[in-house]
C-alpha positions in Angstrom: -23.1 -41.9 -29.7 -21.3 -40.8 -26.6 -19.8 -43.2 -24.2 -20.6 -43.4 -20.5 -17.3 -41.8 -19.5 -17.9 -38.7 -21.7 -21.4 -38.3 -20.4 -20.2 -38.6 -16.7 -17.4 -36.1 -17.4 -19.7 -33.5 -18.9 -22.2 -34.1 -16.1 -19.6 -33.7 -13.4 -18.4 -30.4 -14.9 -22.0 -29.1 -15.1 -22.6 -30.3 -11.5 -19.4 -28.5 -10.3 -20.5 -25.3 -12.1 -23.9 -25.5 -10.5 -22.5 -26.1 -7.0 -20.2 -23.1 -7.4 -23.2 -20.8 -8.1 -25.0 -22.3 -5.1 -22.0 -21.6 -2.9 -21.8 -18.0 -4.2 -25.5 -17.5 -3.6 -25.2 -18.8 -0.1 -22.2 -16.5 0.6 -23.6 -13.4 -1.2 -23.4 -11.3 2.0 -19.7 -12.2 2.4 -19.2 -11.2 -1.2 -20.8 -7.8 -0.4 -18.4 -7.3 2.5 -15.5 -8.1 0.2 -16.7 -5.5 -2.4 -15.2 -2.4 -0.6 -11.8 -4.2 -0.3 -11.8 -5.0 -4.0 -12.7 -1.5 -4.9 -10.0 0.0 -2.7 -7.4 -2.4 -4.0 -8.4 -1.3 -7.6 -8.3 2.4 -6.8 -5.0 2.4 -4.8 -3.1 -0.4 -6.5 -4.2 -0.5 -10.2 -5.3 3.1 -10.9 -1.8 4.5 -10.1 -0.3 2.2 -12.8 -1.5 4.7 -15.4 0.8 7.3 -13.8 3.8 5.0 -14.6 3.1 5.5 -18.2 3.8 9.2 -17.9 7.5 8.3 -17.3 7.7 6.9 -20.8 5.8 9.8 -22.5 6.6 13.4 -23.2 3.7 14.3 -21.0 2.1 17.7 -21.3 -0.9 18.6 -19.1 -3.9 19.7 -21.1 -3.5 17.2 -23.8 -5.5 14.0 -23.9 -3.5 11.3 -22.1 -2.7 9.1 -25.1 -2.1 12.1 -27.4 1.3 12.7 -25.7 4.2 11.3 -27.8 5.8 8.1 -26.6 9.5 8.6 -25.9 10.5 5.3 -24.3 13.6 5.3 -22.1 14.6 8.9 -23.1 14.0 10.4 -19.6 15.8 7.6 -17.8 18.7 7.7 -20.2 19.0 11.5 -19.6 18.8 11.0 -15.8 21.3 8.1 -15.7 23.8 9.0 -18.4 23.8 12.8 -18.8 22.7 14.4 -15.6 25.7 13.3 -13.5 23.6 13.1 -10.3 22.6 9.4 -10.6 25.4 7.9 -8.6 25.2 10.6 -5.9 21.5 10.0 -5.5 22.0 6.2 -5.6 24.7 6.4 -2.9 22.6 8.7 -0.7 19.6 6.4 -1.0 21.6 3.3 0.0 23.4 5.0 2.9 20.1 6.4 4.3 18.4 3.0 4.0 21.3 1.3 5.8 21.4 4.0 8.5 17.6 3.6 9.0 17.9 -0.1 9.3 20.8 0.1 11.7 19.2 2.7 14.0 15.4 2.2 13.8 15.3 -1.6 14.3 17.4 -1.6 17.5 15.6 1.4 18.9 12.2 -0.2 18.3 13.4 -3.4 20.0 14.8 -1.3 22.9 11.5 0.6 23.2 9.5 -2.6 23.2 11.7 -4.0 26.0 11.4 -0.9 28.1 7.6 -0.9 27.7 7.5 -4.5 28.7 9.5 -3.8 31.8 7.3 -0.9 33.0 5.4 -1.5 36.2 2.9 1.3 36.1 0.1 -0.2 33.9 -1.7 3.1 33.2 1.5 4.8 32.2 2.4 1.9 30.0 -1.0 2.0 28.2 -0.7 5.8 27.6 2.8 5.5 26.2 1.7 2.6 23.9 -1.3 4.6 22.7 0.8 7.7 22.0 3.5 5.8 20.3 1.2 3.8 18.0 -1.2 6.7 17.3 0.8 8.2 14.3 0.7 4.8 12.5 -3.1 4.9 12.3 -3.7 8.6 11.7 -2.0 11.1 9.3 0.9 13.1 10.7 -0.9 16.3 9.9 -3.8 15.3 12.2 -1.4 14.1 14.9 0.4 17.5 14.8 -2.9 19.4 14.9 -4.1 17.3 17.9 -0.7 17.9 19.6 -0.8 21.6 19.1 -4.4 21.8 20.3 -3.4 20.0 23.5 -0.4 22.4 24.0 -2.3 25.6 23.2 -2.3 27.8 26.3 -5.8 29.2 26.1 -7.8 26.6 24.3 -6.0 23.4 25.4 
């Protein structure tokens, strides 16, 4: 025979499971709204992980993906030990990162202060739109729009 405590524990777990399904049923439209986000996360965050495997394979296009021989750290060993360019590339990467941090951050702060101090409201909005536009659209599209505005006959 089961005791009252065991019965209550099993009943509570069943009740919690049932209430979860009730909540999910009530929020099914929110779950549908979440579906594109989950799909995009899978496509752009998890699918590229297969490409990382190619760094550890002797990959040849045309073969099935897993028919390529596994070579482990061979490519990295060659790059770091035998190529001789590793420390030059590492130094250049670190220097460029430090220069970017040292210049871009103060310039962005200065730009924000200058925009804040502008009196002409319309000019301020136009400058803000133009400066933020490349962050939302591809640079290729920005360049195309820019050149179409600057074209003598069509712009």
